[in-house]
FIRO-949015 format. One record per residue: x, y, z of N, C-alpha, C, O, CB in turn; residue number from 1. Coordinates in steps of 0.2 Angstrom, whole numbers, plus 2048, in hexadecimal, padded with zeros to 3 digits. Glycine has a CB too. Example, Ala and Ser with C-alpha at 12.3 -4.5 7.8 and 13.67 -1.06 7.14 Angstrom:
2
 n_x n_y n_z ca_x ca_y ca_z c_x c_y c_z o_x o_y o_z cb_x cb_y cb_z num
 842 7E4 827  83E  7EA  827 842 7F0 827 847 7EF 82A  839  7EA  82D   1
 840 7F5 823  844  7FB  824 840 800 827 843 806 828  846  7FD  81D   2
//
This chain:
192
 n_x n_y n_z ca_x ca_y ca_z c_x c_y c_z o_x o_y o_z cb_x cb_y cb_z num
 85C E8F 75F  85E  E93  764 85D E9A 763 85F E9D 75E  866  E92  766   1
 859 E9E 767  858  EA5  766 85E EA9 768 861 EA8 76C  852  EA7  76A   2
 85F EAE 763  864  EB3  764 861 EB9 768 85C EBB 766  868  EB4  75E   3
 865 EBC 76C  863  EC2  76F 865 EC8 76A 86A EC8 766  867  EC3  776   4
 860 ECD 76A  861  ED2  766 868 ED6 767 86A ED7 76D  85B  ED7  766   5
 86B ED9 762  871  EDC  763 870 EE3 767 86C EE7 765  875  EDE  75D   6
 874 EE4 76C  873  EEA  770 876 EF0 76C 87B EEF 76A  876  EE9  777   7
 872 EF6 76D  875  EFC  769 87B EFE 76D 87C EFD 773  870  F01  769   8
 880 F01 769  886  F04  76C 884 F09 771 880 F0D 770  88B  F06  766   9
 888 F0A 776  887  F0F  77B 888 F16 778 88D F16 773  88C  F0E  781  10
 885 F1B 77A  885  F21  777 88C F24 777 88F F27 772  880  F26  77A  11
 88F F24 77D  896  F27  77E 89B F23 779 89F F26 776  898  F26  785  12
 89B F1C 779  89F  F18  775 89E F1A 76D 8A3 F1B 76A  89E  F11  776  13
 898 F1B 76B  896  F1C  764 899 F23 762 89C F24 75D  88F  F1C  763  14
 898 F28 767  89B  F2F  765 8A2 F2F 765 8A5 F32 761  899  F34  76B  15
 8A6 F2B 769  8AD  F2B  769 8AF F27 763 8B5 F28 761  8B0  F27  76F  16
 8AB F23 760  8AD  F20  75A 8AC F24 754 8AF F24 74F  8A9  F19  759  17
 8A7 F29 755  8A5  F2E  74F 8AB F33 74E 8AC F35 749  89F  F31  751  18
 8AE F35 754  8B2  F3B  753 8B8 F39 74F 8BA F3D 74A  8B5  F3D  75A  19
 8BC F33 74F  8C1  F32  74B 8BF F32 743 8C3 F34 73F  8C5  F2C  74C  20
 8B9 F2F 742  8B7  F2F  73B 8B5 F36 738 8B7 F38 733  8B0  F2B  73B  21
 8B2 F3A 73D  8B2  F41  73B 8B8 F44 739 8B9 F48 734  8AE  F45  741  22
 8BD F43 73E  8C4  F45  73D 8C7 F43 736 8CA F48 732  8C9  F43  742  23
 8C7 F3D 734  8C9  F3B  72E 8C5 F3E 728 8C9 F40 723  8C8  F33  72D  24
 8BF F3F 729  8BB  F42  723 8BD F49 722 8BE F4B 71C  8B3  F41  725  25
 8BD F4D 727  8BF  F54  726 8C6 F55 724 8C7 F5A 721  8BD  F58  72D  26
 8CB F51 727  8D1  F52  725 8D2 F50 71E 8D6 F54 71A  8D6  F4F  72A  27
 8D0 F4B 71C  8D0  F48  715 8CD F4D 710 8CF F4F 70B  8CD  F41  714  28
 8C7 F50 713  8C4  F55  70F 8C8 F5C 70E 8C8 F5F 708  8BD  F57  712  29
 8CC F5E 713  8D0  F63  712 8D6 F62 70D 8D8 F67 70A  8D3  F65  719  30
 8D8 F5C 70D  8DD  F5A  708 8DA F5A 701 8DD F5E 6FD  8E0  F53  70A  31
 8D5 F57 700  8D1  F57  6FA 8CA F54 6FB 8CA F4E 6FE  8D5  F52  6F4  32
 8C5 F58 6F9  8BE  F55  6FB 8BD F4E 6F8 8B9 F4B 6FC  8BA  F5A  6F8  33
 8BF F4C 6F3  8BD  F45  6F0 8C0 F40 6F5 8BE F3A 6F5  8BF  F45  6E9  34
 8C6 F42 6F8  8C9  F3D  6FD 8C4 F3B 702 8C5 F35 705  8CF  F3F  6FF  35
 8C0 F3F 704  8BB  F3E  70A 8B5 F3A 708 8B1 F38 70C  8B9  F45  70D  36
 8B4 F39 701  8AE  F36  6FF 8AC F2F 702 8A7 F2E 704  8AE  F35  6F8  37
 8B1 F2B 703  8B0  F24  706 8AF F25 70E 8AC F20 711  8B5  F20  705  38
 8B1 F2A 711  8B0  F2B  718 8AA F2E 71A 8A8 F2C 720  8B6  F30  71A  39
 8A6 F31 716  8A0  F34  718 89A F2F 719 897 F30 71E  89D  F39  713  40
 89A F29 716  895  F24  717 897 F21 71E 892 F1F 722  895  F1F  712  41
 89D F20 720  89F  F1D  726 89E F22 72C 89B F20 731  8A7  F1C  726  42
 89E F29 72A  89C  F2E  72F 895 F2D 730 892 F2E 736  89E  F35  72D  43
 891 F2C 72B  88A  F2B  72C 888 F25 730 883 F26 734  887  F2B  725  44
 88B F20 72F  88A  F1A  733 88B F1B 73A 887 F19 73E  88E  F14  730  45
 891 F1E 73C  892  F20  743 88D F25 746 88C F25 74C  899  F22  744  46
 88B F2A 742  887  F2F  744 880 F2B 746 87D F2D 74B  885  F34  73E  47
 87E F27 742  878  F23  743 879 F1F 74A 874 F1F 74E  876  F1E  73D  48
 87E F1C 74B  880  F18  751 87F F1D 757 87D F1B 75C  887  F15  751  49
 882 F23 756  882  F28  75C 87A F29 75E 878 F29 763  886  F2E  75A  50
 876 F2B 758  86F  F2D  75A 86C F27 75D 867 F27 761  86C  F2F  753  51
 86D F21 75A  86A  F1B  75D 86C F19 764 868 F17 768  86C  F14  759  52
 872 F1B 766  875  F1A  76D 872 F1F 771 870 F1D 777  87C  F1A  76D  53
 870 F25 76F  86D  F2A  773 866 F29 774 863 F2B 779  86E  F31  76F  54
 863 F25 770  85C  F23  772 85A F20 779 855 F21 77C  859  F1F  76C  55
 85F F1C 77B  85F  F19  781 860 F1D 787 85F F1B 78D  863  F13  782  56
 862 F23 786  864  F28  78B 85E F2C 78E 859 F2D 78A  86A  F2D  789  57
 85E F2E 794  859  F32  797 85A F3A 794 860 F3C 795  859  F32  79F  58
 855 F3D 791  856  F44  78F 85D F45 78B 861 F49 78D  855  F49  795  59
 85D F41 785  864  F42  782 866 F48 780 86C F4A 780  864  F3D  77C  60
 862 F4D 77E  864  F53  77C 863 F59 780 864 F5F 77F  860  F55  775  61
 861 F58 787  860  F5D  78C 85C F63 78A 85E F68 78A  867  F5F  78E  62
 856 F61 787  852  F66  785 853 F69 77E 84F F6D 77C  852  F6C  78A  63
 858 F68 77B  85A  F6A  774 857 F65 76F 856 F5F 771  861  F6B  773  64
 856 F67 769  854  F63  764 85A F5E 762 85F F5F 764  852  F67  75E  65
 858 F58 75F  85C  F53  75D 861 F56 758 85F F5A 754  858  F4D  75A  66
 867 F54 758  86C  F56  752 86B F53 74C 86F F54 747  873  F55  755  67
 866 F4F 74B  865  F4B  745 864 F50 73F 867 F4E 739  85E  F47  745  68
 861 F56 73F  860  F5A  739 867 F5C 737 868 F5D 731  85C  F60  73B  69
 86C F5D 73B  873  F5F  739 876 F59 735 879 F5A 730  877  F61  73F  70
 875 F53 737  877  F4D  734 874 F4D 72D 878 F4C 728  876  F47  738  71
 86E F4E 72C  86B  F4D  726 86D F53 721 86E F52 71B  863  F4E  727  72
 86E F59 724  870  F5F  720 877 F5D 71D 879 F5F 718  870  F65  724  73
 87B F5B 722  882  F59  720 882 F54 71A 886 F55 715  886  F56  726  74
 87E F4F 71A  87F  F4A  715 87C F4D 70F 87E F4B 709  87B  F44  717  75
 876 F51 70F  873  F53  709 878 F58 706 879 F58 6FF  86D  F57  70B  76
 87C F5C 709  881  F61  706 887 F5E 704 88A F60 6FF  882  F67  70B  77
 889 F58 708  88F  F55  706 88E F51 6FF 893 F51 6FB  892  F50  70B  78
 888 F4F 6FE  887  F4C  6F7 887 F51 6F2 88A F50 6ED  880  F48  6F7  79
 884 F57 6F3  884  F5C  6EE 88C F5E 6ED 88E F60 6E7  880  F62  6F0  80
 88F F5F 6F3  896  F62  6F2 89B F5D 6EE 89E F5F 6EA  899  F62  6F9  81
 89A F56 6F0  89F  F52  6EC 89D F51 6E5 8A1 F50 6E1  89F  F4B  6F0  82
 896 F51 6E3  894  F51  6DC 896 F57 6D9 899 F56 6D3  88D  F50  6DC  83
 896 F5D 6DB  898  F63  6D8 89F F64 6D7 8A2 F66 6D3  895  F69  6DB  84
 8A3 F61 6DD  8AA  F62  6DD 8AD F5D 6D7 8B2 F5F 6D4  8AD  F60  6E4  85
 8AA F57 6D7  8AC  F53  6D2 8AC F55 6CB 8AF F54 6C6  8A9  F4C  6D2  86
 8A6 F59 6C9  8A5  F5C  6C3 8A9 F63 6C2 8AB F64 6BC  89E  F5D  6C1  87
 8AA F67 6C7  8AD  F6D  6C6 8B0 F70 6CD 8AC F72 6D1  8A8  F73  6C4  88
 8B6 F6F 6CD  8BA  F70  6D4 8B9 F77 6D6 8B9 F79 6DC  8C1  F6E  6D3  89
 8B8 F7C 6D1  8B8  F83  6D3 8B1 F86 6D4 8B0 F8C 6D4  8BC  F87  6CE  90
 8AC F81 6D5  8A5  F83  6D5 8A3 F87 6DC 8A6 F85 6E1  8A1  F7D  6D4  91
 8A0 F8C 6DB  89D  F90  6E1 898 F8B 6E5 899 F8B 6EB  89A  F96  6E0  92
 894 F87 6E2  890  F83  6E5 893 F7D 6E9 892 F7C 6EF  88B  F7F  6E0  93
 899 F7B 6E6  89D  F76  6EA 8A0 F79 6F0 8A0 F76 6F5  8A2  F73  6E5  94
 8A3 F7F 6EF  8A6  F82  6F5 8A1 F84 6FB 8A2 F82 701  8A9  F89  6F3  95
 89B F86 6F9  896  F88  6FE 893 F81 701 892 F81 707  890  F8C  6FB  96
 891 F7C 6FD  88F  F76  700 894 F73 704 892 F70 709  88C  F72  6FA  97
 89A F73 702  89F  F70  707 8A0 F73 70D 8A1 F70 712  8A6  F70  703  98
 89F F7A 70D  89F  F7E  714 89A F7C 718 89A F7B 71E  89F  F85  712  99
 894 F7B 715  88E  F79  719 88F F72 71C 88D F71 722  887  F7A  715 100
 891 F6E 717  892  F67  71A 897 F66 71F 895 F62 724  894  F62  714 101
 89C F69 71F  8A1  F68  724 89F F6C 72B 8A0 F69 730  8A8  F6B  722 102
 89C F72 72A  899  F75  730 894 F71 734 894 F70 73A  897  F7C  72E 103
 88F F6E 730  88A  F6A  733 88C F64 736 88A F61 73B  884  F69  72E 104
 892 F61 733  895  F5B  736 898 F5D 73C 897 F59 741  89A  F58  731 105
 89B F62 73D  89E  F64  743 899 F66 749 899 F64 74E  8A3  F6A  743 106
 893 F69 746  88E  F6A  74B 88A F64 74D 888 F63 753  888  F6F  748 107
 88A F5F 749  887  F59  74B 88B F55 750 889 F53 755  886  F54  744 108
 892 F55 74F  896  F52  753 896 F55 75A 895 F52 75F  89E  F52  751 109
 895 F5C 75A  894  F5F  761 88E F5E 764 88D F5C 76A  895  F67  760 110
 888 F5E 760  882  F5D  762 880 F56 764 87C F55 769  87D  F5F  75D 111
 883 F51 761  882  F4A  763 886 F48 768 885 F42 76A  883  F46  75D 112
 88B F4C 76B  88F  F49  770 88B F48 777 886 F4B 778  894  F4F  772 113
 88D F43 77A  88A  F41  781 88B F47 786 88F F4B 785  88D  F3B  784 114
 886 F47 78B  886  F4D  790 88D F4E 793 88F F54 793  881  F4B  795 115
 891 F49 795  897  F4B  798 89C F4E 793 8A1 F52 795  89A  F44  79B 116
 89C F4D 78D  8A0  F50  788 89D F57 786 8A1 F5C 786  8A0  F4C  781 117
 897 F58 785  894  F5F  784 895 F63 78A 894 F69 789  88C  F5E  783 118
 896 F60 790  897  F64  796 89E F68 795 89F F6D 799  898  F60  79C 119
 8A2 F66 791  8A9  F6A  790 8A7 F6E 78A 8AA F6D 784  8AF  F65  78E 120
 8A3 F74 78B  8A1  F78  786 8A6 F7B 782 8A5 F7B 77B  89C  F7D  789 121
 8AB F7E 785  8B0  F82  781 8B4 F7E 77C 8B5 F80 776  8B5  F86  786 122
 8B5 F78 77E  8B9  F74  779 8B5 F71 773 8B8 F72 76E  8BC  F6E  77D 123
 8AF F6F 775  8AB  F6D  76F 8A9 F73 76A 8A8 F72 764  8A5  F69  771 124
 8A8 F79 76D  8A6  F7E  769 8AC F81 765 8AB F83 75F  8A4  F84  76E 125
 8B2 F80 768  8B8  F82  764 8B9 F7D 75E 8BB F7F 759  8BE  F81  769 126
 8B7 F76 75F  8B7  F72  75A 8B3 F74 754 8B4 F73 74E  8B5  F6B  75C 127
 8AD F76 756  8A8  F78  750 8AB F7F 74D 8AB F7F 747  8A1  F7A  754 128
 8AD F84 751  8AF  F8A  74E 8B5 F89 749 8B6 F8C 744  8B1  F8F  754 129
 8BA F84 74B  8C0  F83  747 8BE F80 741 8C0 F81 73B  8C5  F7E  74B 130
 8B8 F7B 741  8B6  F78  73B 8B3 F7D 736 8B3 F7D 730  8B2  F72  73C 131
 8AF F81 739  8AB  F86  735 8B0 F8B 732 8AF F8C 72C  8A6  F8B  73A 132
 8B5 F8D 735  8BB  F91  732 8BE F8D 72D 8C0 F90 727  8BF  F94  737 133
 8C0 F87 72E  8C3  F83  729 8BF F82 722 8C1 F82 71D  8C5  F7C  72B 134
 8B8 F81 724  8B4  F80  71E 8B3 F87 71A 8B0 F86 714  8AD  F7E  720 135
 8B4 F8C 71D  8B3  F93  719 8B9 F94 714 8B8 F99 710  8B2  F98  71E 136
 8BE F90 714  8C4  F92  710 8C2 F90 708 8C4 F94 704  8CA  F8D  712 137
 8BE F8B 707  8BC  F8A  700 8B8 F8F 6FD 8B9 F91 6F8  8B9  F83  700 138
 8B2 F91 701  8AF  F97  6FE 8B3 F9D 6FD 8B1 FA1 6F9  8A9  F98  703 139
 8B8 F9E 702  8BC  FA4  701 8C0 FA4 6FA 8C1 FA9 6F7  8C1  FA5  707 140
 8C2 F9E 6F8  8C6  F9D  6F2 8C1 F9E 6EC 8C2 FA1 6E7  8C9  F96  6F2 141
 8BB F9B 6ED  8B6  F9C  6E8 8B4 FA3 6E6 8B2 FA5 6E1  8AF  F98  6E9 142
 8B3 FA7 6EC  8B1  FAE  6EB 8B8 FB3 6EA 8B7 FB9 6EB  8AD  FB0  6F1 143
 8BD FB0 6E9  8C4  FB4  6E8 8C6 FB8 6EE 8C9 FBD 6ED  8C3  FB8  6E2 144
 8C4 FB6 6F4  8C6  FB9  6FA 8CD FB7 6FC 8D0 FBB 700  8C1  FB8  6FF 145
 8CF FB1 6FA  8D6  FAF  6FB 8D9 FAD 6F4 8D6 FAC 6EF  8D5  FA8  6FF 146
 8E0 FAE 6F4  8E3  FAD  6EE 8E3 FA6 6EC 8E4 FA1 6F0  8EB  FAF  6EE 147
 8E2 FA4 6E6  8E2  F9D  6E3 8E9 F9A 6E1 8E9 F94 6E0  8DD  F9D  6DE 148
 8EE F9E 6E1  8F5  F9C  6DF 8FA F9F 6E4 8F9 FA4 6E7  8F6  F9E  6D8 149
 900 F9C 6E4  905  F9F  6E8 905 F9D 6EF 902 F98 6F2  905  FA6  6E7 150
 909 FA1 6F3  90A  FA0  6FA 904 FA1 6FE 902 F9D 703  910  FA4  6FD 151
 8FF FA5 6FC  8F9  FA7  6FF 8F4 FA1 6FF 8F1 F9F 704  8F6  FAD  6FC 152
 8F4 F9D 6F9  8F0  F97  6F8 8F3 F92 6FD 8EF F8E 700  8F0  F95  6F1 153
 8F9 F91 6FD  8FC  F8C  701 8FB F8D 709 8F9 F88 70C  904  F8B  700 154
 8FB F93 70B  8FA  F95  712 8F3 F94 713 8F1 F91 719  8FC  F9C  713 155
 8EE F95 70F  8E7  F94  710 8E5 F8D 711 8E2 F8B 715  8E3  F97  70A 156
 8E9 F89 70C  8E8  F81  70D 8EA F7F 713 8E7 F7B 716  8EB  F7E  707 157
 8F0 F81 715  8F3  F7F  71C 8EE F81 722 8ED F7D 726  8FA  F81  71D 158
 8EC F87 721  8E7  F89  726 8E1 F85 726 8DE F83 72C  8E5  F91  725 159
 8DE F84 721  8D8  F7F  720 8D9 F79 723 8D5 F76 727  8D6  F7F  719 160
 8DF F75 722  8E1  F6F  724 8E2 F6F 72C 8E0 F6B 730  8E7  F6C  721 161
 8E5 F74 72E  8E7  F75  735 8E0 F76 739 8E0 F73 73F  8EB  F7B  736 162
 8DC F7A 737  8D5  F7B  73A 8D1 F75 73B 8CE F74 740  8D1  F81  737 163
 8D1 F71 735  8CE  F6A  736 8D1 F66 73B 8CD F62 73F  8CE  F67  72F 164
 8D8 F66 73B  8DB  F62  741 8D9 F64 747 8D8 F60 74C  8E3  F62  73F 165
 8D9 F6B 748  8D7  F6E  74F 8D0 F6C 751 8CF F6B 757  8D8  F76  74E 166
 8CC F6C 74C  8C5  F6A  74D 8C4 F63 750 8C1 F62 755  8C0  F6B  747 167
 8C8 F5E 74D  8C8  F57  74F 8CB F57 756 8C9 F53 75A  8CC  F53  74A 168
 8D1 F5A 757  8D4  F5A  75D 8D0 F5C 763 8D0 F5A 768  8DB  F5E  75D 169
 8CC F62 762  8C8  F64  767 8C2 F5F 769 8C1 F5E 76F  8C4  F6B  764 170
 8BF F5C 764  8BA  F57  766 8BE F51 76A 8BB F4E 76E  8B7  F54  760 171
 8C4 F4F 767  8C7  F49  76B 8C9 F4B 772 8C9 F47 776  8CE  F47  767 172
 8CB F51 773  8CD  F54  77A 8C7 F54 77E 8C7 F52 784  8D0  F5B  779 173
 8C1 F56 77B  8BB  F57  77F 8B9 F4F 781 8B7 F4E 787  8B5  F5A  77B 174
 8BA F4B 77D  8B8  F44  77F 8BD F41 784 8BB F3E 788  8B9  F3F  778 175
 8C3 F43 783  8C8  F40  788 8C7 F44 78F 8C7 F40 794  8CF  F42  786 176
 8C5 F4A 78F  8C4  F4D  795 8BE F4B 799 8BD F4B 79F  8C4  F55  794 177
 8B9 F49 795  8B2  F47  797 8B3 F40 79B 8AF F3F 79F  8AD  F46  792 178
 8B8 F3C 799  8B9  F36  79C 8BB F36 7A3 8B9 F32 7A8  8BE  F31  798 179
 8BE F3C 7A5  8C0  F3D  7AC 8BA F40 7B0 8BA F41 7B6  8C5  F42  7AC 180
 8B4 F42 7AC  8AF  F44  7B0 8A9 F3F 7B0 8A9 F3B 7AC  8AC  F4B  7AC 181
 8A5 F3F 7B5  89F  F3B  7B5 899 F40 7B4 89B F46 7B4  89E  F38  7BC 182
 893 F3E 7B2  891  F38  7B3 891 F34 7AC 892 F37 7A7  88A  F38  7B5 183
 890 F2E 7AC  88F  F2A  7A6 888 F2B 7A4 883 F2D 7A8  890  F22  7A7 184
 886 F2A 79E  87F  F2C  79B 87A F27 79E 87B F21 79F  87F  F2B  793 185
 875 F2A 7A1  870  F27  7A4 86B F23 79F 86B F26 799  86B  F2B  7A8 186
 869 F1D 7A1  865  F1A  79C 85D F19 79E 85C F1A 7A4  867  F12  79B 187
 859 F19 79A  852  F18  79B 851 F11 79E 853 F0C 79C  84D  F1A  795 188
 84D F11 7A3  84B  F0B  7A6 843 F0A 7A6 83F F0F 7A7  84E  F0A  7AE 189
 841 F04 7A5  83A  F03  7A5 837 F04 7AC 83A F02 7B1  838  EFC  7A3 190
 831 F07 7AD  82E  F08  7B3 82A F02 7B5 827 EFF 7B1  829  F0F  7B3 191
 82A F00 7BC  827  EFA  7BE 81F EFB 7BE 81B EF7 7BF  829  EF8  7C5 192
//
């Protein structure tokens, strides 16, 4: 008996599955970078599913380039970041690569969103800005711009964690608000 090929996940559904994984990865990363290590491959799997789901859509990026380069940059830098963090937690390389990885992850989530989510521009842009600010805390520690001990360090850590949560909340709110808006993503159809 012949089996039918498995249908690719719908773009909107794939993106809505990506956002919670992004949230877990960035919040775990804010707590301790090595906690997020098992979550980044799961994020990569869902990111691939989003790009795969978008292939069936008409003009998926609306004249903009594919967000795939941001995904690839995110994974290249997260590997460098986790490797250098595991060997030397106070490394400047680790701090800078972590900032790049987290920022490009947020830009990918924004750029890969379906059209009805990207239409809520202020919210998704706020999600990216919050993550970029959160990712800059580690380089600020590395370059001694923030205190590494005492109440200042605790306040910086809480701020970093809070901004990561705000980033995730912004993407979740954009997804929720987009459900109330039409249209659903158009699909390519074969011409007769």
